[in-house]
C-alpha positions as CSV (number, residue, x, y, z in Angstrom):
1,M,15.4,-28.1,12.9
2,T,11.7,-28.2,13.2
3,D,9.4,-25.5,11.7
4,T,8.4,-24.1,15.2
5,L,12.2,-23.6,16.3
6,R,12.8,-21.9,13.0
7,T,10.0,-19.9,13.2
8,G,11.0,-19.0,16.9
9,L,14.2,-18.1,15.9
10,F,13.5,-15.8,13.0
11,A,11.0,-14.0,15.3
12,G,13.6,-13.7,17.5
13,L,16.2,-12.1,15.4
14,V,13.7,-9.8,14.3
15,V,13.0,-8.6,17.5
16,A,16.5,-8.3,18.8
17,L,17.4,-6.0,15.8
18,I,14.7,-3.7,16.6
19,V,15.3,-3.7,20.7
20,G,19.0,-3.4,19.5
21,T,17.9,-0.4,17.5
22,G,16.3,1.2,20.3
23,V,19.0,0.6,23.0
24,L,22.1,1.2,20.8
25,D,20.5,4.1,18.7
26,N,17.2,5.5,19.7
27,W,13.7,4.6,20.5
28,N,12.2,6.7,18.3
29,L,13.8,5.3,15.4
30,A,12.8,1.7,16.4
31,L,9.5,2.4,16.7
32,I,9.3,4.1,13.1
33,I,10.4,0.7,11.8
34,V,8.3,-1.4,14.2
35,N,5.1,1.1,12.6
36,Y,6.0,0.8,8.8
37,G,7.7,-2.6,9.2
38,L,4.0,-3.4,10.2
39,I,2.4,-2.0,7.0
40,S,5.2,-3.7,5.2
41,A,4.4,-7.3,6.7
42,I,0.8,-6.5,6.2
43,M,1.8,-6.0,2.0
44,A,4.0,-9.1,1.9
45,L,0.9,-11.0,3.3
46,G,-1.2,-9.9,0.6
47,V,1.2,-10.7,-1.9
48,N,2.0,-14.0,-0.4
49,L,-1.8,-15.0,-0.8
50,Q,-1.5,-14.1,-4.5
51,W,1.9,-15.7,-5.1
52,G,2.6,-18.1,-2.6
53,L,-0.8,-19.6,-2.0
54,A,-2.0,-19.4,-6.2
55,G,1.1,-18.4,-8.2
56,L,-0.2,-15.0,-9.5
57,F,2.7,-12.9,-10.3
58,N,1.6,-9.5,-9.6
59,V,3.5,-6.8,-10.0
60,G,1.4,-3.7,-9.6
61,V,1.2,-3.6,-5.9
62,M,2.2,-0.3,-5.9
63,G,-1.1,0.6,-7.8
64,F,-3.4,-1.2,-5.2
65,V,-1.2,0.7,-2.4
66,A,-1.8,3.8,-4.0
67,L,-5.4,3.1,-4.3
68,G,-5.6,2.4,-0.4
69,G,-3.9,5.6,0.3
70,L,-6.3,7.8,-1.9
71,A,-8.9,6.1,0.3
72,A,-7.6,7.6,3.2
73,V,-8.0,11.1,1.3
74,L,-11.4,10.5,0.6
75,I,-12.8,9.0,3.6
76,S,-10.8,11.0,6.4
77,M,-10.1,14.5,5.1
78,P,-13.0,17.1,5.4
79,P,-15.0,18.1,2.7
80,V,-14.3,21.6,0.8
81,P,-18.0,23.5,0.7
82,E,-16.8,25.9,-1.7
83,A,-15.4,23.3,-4.2
84,W,-18.5,21.3,-3.8
85,A,-20.5,24.2,-4.4
86,A,-18.3,25.3,-7.4
87,G,-18.3,22.1,-9.3
88,G,-19.0,19.4,-7.4
89,G,-22.6,18.2,-8.6
90,Q,-21.3,18.8,-12.3
91,V,-18.4,16.1,-11.5
92,L,-21.2,13.7,-10.1
93,G,-23.3,14.4,-12.7
94,A,-21.0,13.7,-15.2
95,L,-19.7,10.5,-13.6
96,A,-23.4,9.3,-13.6
97,I,-23.6,10.3,-17.4
98,G,-20.4,8.0,-17.7
99,A,-22.3,5.1,-16.0
100,A,-25.3,5.5,-18.0
101,V,-23.3,5.4,-21.2
102,I,-21.3,2.0,-20.3
103,A,-24.5,0.4,-18.9
104,G,-26.1,1.5,-22.2
105,L,-23.3,0.1,-24.4
106,I,-24.0,-3.3,-22.3
107,A,-27.1,-3.3,-23.0
108,V,-26.8,-2.4,-26.8
109,Y,-23.8,-5.3,-26.9
110,K,-26.4,-8.1,-25.4
111,R,-29.7,-7.3,-27.6
112,T,-28.5,-6.5,-30.9
113,A,-26.0,-8.4,-33.5
114,G,-24.1,-7.7,-36.6
115,R,-23.6,-4.2,-38.2
116,V,-26.6,-2.8,-35.9
117,R,-24.6,-3.6,-33.0
118,V,-21.3,-2.1,-34.1
119,I,-22.9,1.2,-35.4
120,A,-25.1,1.7,-32.4
121,M,-22.0,1.1,-29.9
122,V,-20.2,3.4,-32.1
123,V,-22.6,5.9,-31.8
124,L,-23.3,6.0,-28.2
125,G,-19.7,5.9,-27.5
126,I,-19.1,9.0,-29.1
127,V,-21.8,11.0,-28.0
128,G,-21.5,9.6,-24.5
129,F,-17.9,10.5,-24.4
130,F,-18.2,13.9,-25.6
131,L,-21.3,14.6,-23.4
132,F,-19.3,13.2,-20.5
133,R,-16.2,15.2,-21.1
134,S,-18.1,18.9,-21.5
135,V,-19.9,18.3,-18.0
136,F,-16.9,16.7,-16.4
137,D,-14.4,19.4,-17.5
138,A,-16.5,22.3,-16.7
139,G,-16.8,20.8,-13.2
140,V,-13.0,20.2,-12.7
141,Q,-12.2,23.6,-13.6
142,A,-14.2,25.2,-11.3
143,I,-13.1,22.9,-8.5
144,E,-9.5,23.1,-9.3
145,A,-10.0,27.1,-9.3
146,V,-11.4,27.1,-5.7
147,N,-7.9,28.1,-3.7
148,P,-5.5,25.8,-5.2
149,A,-2.8,26.7,-2.7
150,S,-4.3,24.7,0.1
151,T,-7.4,23.1,-1.5
152,G,-8.6,22.9,-5.0
153,F,-10.0,19.6,-4.5
154,L,-13.5,18.1,-3.3
155,G,-11.5,17.0,0.0
156,G,-13.4,13.8,1.6
157,L,-16.1,12.9,3.9
158,N,-14.8,13.9,7.5
159,F,-17.5,16.2,8.4
160,G,-16.1,16.5,11.8
161,G,-15.0,20.0,11.8
162,D,-12.8,22.0,9.4
163,S,-9.7,19.9,10.1
164,G,-11.7,16.6,10.8
165,R,-9.9,16.2,14.3
166,D,-13.6,15.9,15.6
167,W,-13.9,12.7,14.3
168,P,-10.7,10.5,14.4
169,I,-12.5,7.3,14.2
170,M,-12.9,8.1,10.4
171,A,-9.0,7.7,9.9
172,V,-9.4,3.8,10.7
173,I,-12.7,3.5,8.9
174,A,-10.7,4.7,5.7
175,W,-8.2,1.4,6.2
176,P,-11.1,-1.2,5.2
177,V,-12.1,1.6,2.8
178,G,-8.9,1.3,1.0
179,G,-9.0,-2.1,0.8
180,M,-12.3,-1.9,-0.7
181,L,-11.4,0.3,-3.5
182,A,-8.3,-1.7,-4.3
183,A,-10.4,-4.9,-4.2
184,G,-12.7,-3.2,-6.9
185,A,-9.7,-2.1,-9.0
186,A,-8.3,-6.0,-8.6
187,W,-12.0,-7.3,-9.8
188,I,-11.8,-5.2,-12.9
189,I,-8.2,-5.7,-13.7
190,G,-8.7,-9.4,-12.9
191,K,-11.3,-10.0,-15.2
192,T,-9.6,-8.7,-18.1
193,A,-6.2,-10.0,-17.3
194,L,-6.2,-13.1,-15.1
195,G,-6.5,-15.1,-18.4
196,L,-3.4,-14.1,-19.6
197,R,0.0,-15.9,-19.2
198,S,2.0,-15.4,-15.7
199,D,4.4,-13.3,-17.9
200,Y,1.7,-10.9,-19.6
201,L,0.1,-10.6,-16.2
202,A,2.9,-9.3,-14.7
203,I,3.4,-6.7,-17.8
204,A,-0.5,-5.6,-17.4
205,T,-0.5,-5.4,-13.4
206,L,2.7,-3.1,-13.9
207,G,1.0,-1.0,-16.8
208,I,-2.1,-0.6,-14.5
209,A,-0.2,0.4,-11.8
210,E,1.6,3.3,-13.5
211,I,-1.8,4.1,-15.1
212,I,-3.5,4.3,-11.5
213,I,-0.4,6.6,-9.9
214,A,-0.5,9.0,-13.6
215,I,-4.2,9.5,-12.9
216,L,-3.4,10.5,-8.8
217,K,-1.0,12.9,-10.1
218,N,-3.1,14.5,-12.6
219,E,-6.5,14.4,-11.3
220,N,-6.1,17.5,-9.0
221,W,-9.9,17.7,-7.8
222,M,-9.7,14.2,-6.4
223,S,-6.0,13.9,-4.6
224,R,-4.7,17.4,-5.3
225,G,-2.0,15.9,-8.0
226,V,1.7,16.5,-7.5
227,M,0.8,19.4,-4.8
228,N,-0.1,16.8,-2.3
229,V,-2.8,16.5,0.4
230,I,-1.3,17.2,3.7
231,G,-2.8,17.5,7.3
232,L,-4.8,14.1,7.3
233,P,-6.5,13.2,10.6
234,R,-5.3,10.5,12.5
235,P,-7.0,8.0,14.8
236,V,-4.1,8.8,17.5
237,P,-3.9,12.2,19.8
238,Y,-1.3,14.7,18.4
239,E,2.0,15.1,20.2
240,T,1.1,19.2,20.8
241,D,-2.1,17.9,22.3
242,L,-0.1,15.6,24.6
243,Q,2.3,18.0,25.6
244,A,-0.5,20.6,26.5
245,D,-2.3,17.9,28.6
246,P,-1.5,18.6,32.5
247,N,-1.9,15.0,33.6
248,F,0.3,13.7,30.6
249,V,3.0,16.1,31.4
250,A,3.1,15.2,35.3
251,T,2.7,11.3,34.4
252,V,5.9,11.3,32.3
253,T,7.9,14.0,34.2
254,D,7.2,11.6,37.5
255,L,9.0,8.9,35.5
256,G,11.8,10.8,34.4
257,L,10.9,11.4,31.1
258,D,11.2,14.8,28.6
259,P,7.5,15.3,27.7
260,T,8.1,16.4,24.3
261,L,10.0,12.8,23.6
262,A,7.1,11.0,25.6
263,S,4.5,12.3,23.5
264,T,6.2,11.4,20.4
265,L,7.1,7.6,21.6
266,W,3.6,7.3,22.9
267,V,1.8,8.2,19.4
268,K,4.0,5.9,17.8
269,L,3.4,3.2,20.3
270,L,-0.5,3.7,19.9
271,Y,0.0,3.4,15.8
272,S,2.0,0.1,16.8
273,G,-0.8,-1.4,18.8
274,L,-3.7,-0.3,15.8
275,F,-1.2,-1.9,13.4
276,A,-0.3,-4.8,15.2
277,A,-4.0,-5.5,15.7
278,F,-5.1,-5.5,12.3
279,L,-1.9,-7.9,11.3
280,I,-2.9,-10.3,13.7
281,V,-6.5,-10.8,12.4
282,L,-5.0,-10.6,9.1
283,L,-2.5,-13.6,10.0
284,I,-5.4,-15.9,11.7
285,L,-7.5,-15.5,8.8
286,A,-4.8,-16.3,6.4
287,Q,-3.7,-18.7,8.4
288,R,-7.4,-20.4,8.5
289,A,-7.8,-20.2,5.1
290,L,-4.1,-21.6,4.2
291,H,-5.2,-25.0,6.1
292,S,-9.0,-24.9,5.0
293,P,-10.3,-26.9,2.2
294,W,-10.2,-23.4,-0.2
295,G,-6.4,-23.6,0.4
296,R,-5.7,-27.0,-0.3
297,M,-7.7,-26.1,-3.6
298,M,-5.6,-23.1,-4.3
299,R,-2.7,-24.9,-3.9
300,A,-3.6,-27.5,-6.1
301,I,-4.5,-25.1,-8.6
302,R,-1.0,-23.4,-8.0
303,D,0.8,-26.9,-9.0
304,N,-1.3,-28.1,-11.6
305,E,-3.8,-26.1,-13.5
306,V,-4.8,-28.7,-15.9
307,A,-5.5,-31.2,-13.2
308,A,-7.6,-28.9,-11.1
309,R,-9.4,-28.3,-13.9
310,A,-10.2,-31.7,-15.1
311,M,-11.4,-32.3,-11.3
312,G,-13.9,-29.7,-12.1
313,K,-12.7,-26.8,-10.4
314,N,-13.0,-23.3,-12.1
315,V,-9.4,-22.0,-12.2
316,T,-10.2,-18.5,-13.6
317,A,-12.7,-17.7,-10.9
318,R,-10.4,-19.1,-8.0
319,H,-7.9,-16.9,-9.6
320,L,-10.0,-13.9,-9.5
321,Q,-11.0,-14.3,-6.2
322,V,-7.6,-14.7,-4.5
323,F,-6.7,-12.0,-6.7
324,V,-9.0,-9.6,-5.3
325,I,-8.5,-10.7,-1.7
326,G,-4.4,-10.1,-2.0
327,S,-5.0,-6.6,-3.6
328,A,-7.5,-5.7,-0.8
329,I,-5.0,-6.4,1.9
330,C,-2.4,-4.4,0.0
331,G,-5.0,-1.5,-0.4
332,L,-5.1,-1.7,3.2
333,A,-1.6,-1.1,3.8
334,G,-1.9,1.9,1.7
335,A,-4.6,3.5,3.5
336,M,-2.6,2.7,6.8
337,M,0.8,3.9,5.5
338,T,-0.6,7.4,4.2
339,T,-2.7,8.1,7.6
340,L,1.1,7.5,9.2
341,D,2.3,9.8,7.0
342,G,-0.3,12.5,7.1
343,Q,-0.2,13.0,3.6
344,L,-0.6,11.7,0.2
345,T,2.3,12.1,-2.3
346,P,1.4,10.3,-5.0
347,A,4.5,11.1,-6.9
348,A,6.4,9.2,-3.8
349,Y,4.5,5.8,-5.2
350,Q,7.5,4.2,-6.7
351,P,7.8,0.5,-8.2
352,L,11.0,0.1,-6.5
353,R,10.0,0.7,-2.9
354,F,6.1,-0.2,-3.2
355,T,6.5,-3.6,-5.5
356,F,10.0,-4.6,-5.6
357,L,10.7,-4.4,-2.1
358,V,7.7,-6.1,-1.2
359,W,8.6,-9.1,-3.3
360,V,12.0,-9.4,-1.6
361,M,9.9,-9.6,1.7
362,V,8.0,-12.7,0.1
363,I,10.8,-14.3,-1.3
364,V,13.4,-13.9,1.6
365,G,10.4,-14.7,4.2
366,G,9.1,-17.6,2.3
367,S,7.0,-17.6,0.0
368,G,3.5,-19.6,0.4
369,N,4.5,-19.2,4.5
370,N,2.2,-16.4,5.8
371,F,4.6,-16.3,9.1
372,G,7.3,-16.4,6.6
373,S,5.9,-13.5,4.8
374,V,5.1,-11.2,7.7
375,L,8.5,-11.6,9.6
376,G,10.4,-11.3,6.0
377,G,8.6,-8.1,5.8
378,M,9.8,-6.7,9.2
379,L,13.2,-8.1,9.1
380,I,13.8,-6.2,5.2
381,W,12.4,-3.4,6.2
382,W,14.5,-2.8,9.2
383,L,17.5,-3.8,7.0
384,W,16.3,-1.0,4.3
385,V,16.0,1.3,7.1
386,A,19.3,0.5,8.8
387,V,21.5,0.8,5.3
388,G,20.2,4.0,4.8
389,E,20.7,5.5,8.2
390,Y,24.1,3.7,9.4
391,G,25.3,3.5,5.3
392,P,26.7,7.3,5.3
393,D,28.5,6.7,8.5
394,L,30.0,3.4,7.5
395,M,31.2,5.1,4.3
396,I,33.0,7.7,6.1
397,W,34.6,5.2,8.5
398,A,35.9,3.0,5.4
399,T,36.8,6.4,3.6
400,A,38.8,7.8,6.4
401,W,42.4,7.0,5.0
402,M,41.3,9.1,2.2
403,S,42.4,12.5,1.4
404,D,39.6,15.0,2.4
405,D,39.7,16.7,-0.7
406,S,39.5,13.6,-2.7
407,T,36.6,13.6,-5.1
408,F,36.4,10.0,-5.3
409,K,35.9,9.9,-1.6
410,A,33.2,12.4,-1.6
411,N,31.2,10.6,-4.3
412,L,31.1,7.7,-2.2
413,V,30.0,9.4,0.8
414,N,27.2,11.0,-1.1
415,S,25.9,7.7,-2.8
416,A,26.1,6.1,0.7
417,P,22.5,6.0,0.9
418,Q,22.2,4.1,-2.4
419,M,23.9,0.9,-0.6
420,R,20.6,-0.2,0.3
421,F,19.9,-1.1,-3.4
422,L,23.1,-3.0,-3.6
423,V,22.2,-4.8,-0.2
424,M,18.5,-5.6,-1.3
425,G,20.1,-7.1,-4.3
426,T,22.8,-9.1,-2.7
427,V,20.3,-10.3,0.0
428,L,17.8,-11.5,-2.7
429,L,20.6,-13.5,-4.3
430,L,22.0,-15.0,-1.3
431,I,18.5,-16.4,-0.4
432,L,17.6,-17.8,-3.9
433,R,21.4,-19.2,-4.1
434,F,21.6,-21.0,-0.5
435,S,17.7,-20.8,0.6
436,P,15.3,-20.8,-2.6
437,R,12.5,-21.2,-0.4
438,G,13.1,-18.5,1.9
439,I,14.0,-18.5,5.4
440,L,11.0,-20.2,6.5
441,P,9.8,-22.9,3.5
442,E,6.3,-23.6,2.9
443,K,5.3,-26.9,4.5
């Protein structure tokens, strides 16, 4: 079977599953699968660049996705004037002090040596820390005291009215900003962790991802912590606005559609178009990179670092480069998902969903194959949703012969949504056993 035919059959399977969901169940669920599947495909593409192209074992995907979600808040949400007046200046001043202290420590390290360096750095670090905390803590307390039930944070940079709806473009601008924020964090992490062995790199990235989530949960002034940021502006019309538009209502009524359902489907289709456009651009760029001299160099480094170093390649620098690129793509996807959800929920970022599941997508699709990763993302997301959606019904059917007052039956039915974990593990084991290079292996 040729690679083109295999790819076509894989893509046909994914399309058939989604269309079948719409025809046999409902199109609203099918479009939900499409939208989150496209976002998951972008995440899988980012991880594939790191692992499939460079062999970097990054299990901190969740952290970069969360940073993308934070960017969606910082860019697309309207600012909170009261919070800025109460403590915004102090927080900015504290951050400036922190940056100045770090710059001072770097300067002292470069210009001094021996005992003088140690003493100067310790003194500067202690004084700078206490000065930073004294200014920062006062500003944070003032910000979080401003109407904490609904705000209690600084907000974002969307000055399009109180709700930010006048500037919907900011929601799209937040997506590449999310990628840049994740890229910046990846650069800092890569400078310190990419010299580690692959297993230690995995531990380091997982730990740093947990640190990022802990910061999002606790820094209320920035992300409202566990109280969540809701009502994020969106780049597409609101369903209520469409339902109030006489032209839209007349058009869908003439087509024999219910305006409420039609508005929901239309909004999801618009989201699908935006996500698909970003995915297509990223896939084209990834394919060009894969077949470029840079891509061949990265595969050579992945396959034999010693030989690549002998040929004069800077392996650490190239690893840092691809690590930043892959993390930026994950951050982009994270910003998209937060915009689609309409809220930032730091507690929802779990390693199982935002790291393990993405890795399953890459492995099942075919690591090292960009098309395989994208289609694997779509397929695994459909399977994840389908098992959660239809698992309880299947379990009820399978236990129909049991007594209605059976405790065992009740436990089986109540735990049916957890079948998705069993299914994901089973799929992963089957792929590793019968097709260890994935459904679409790397050429």
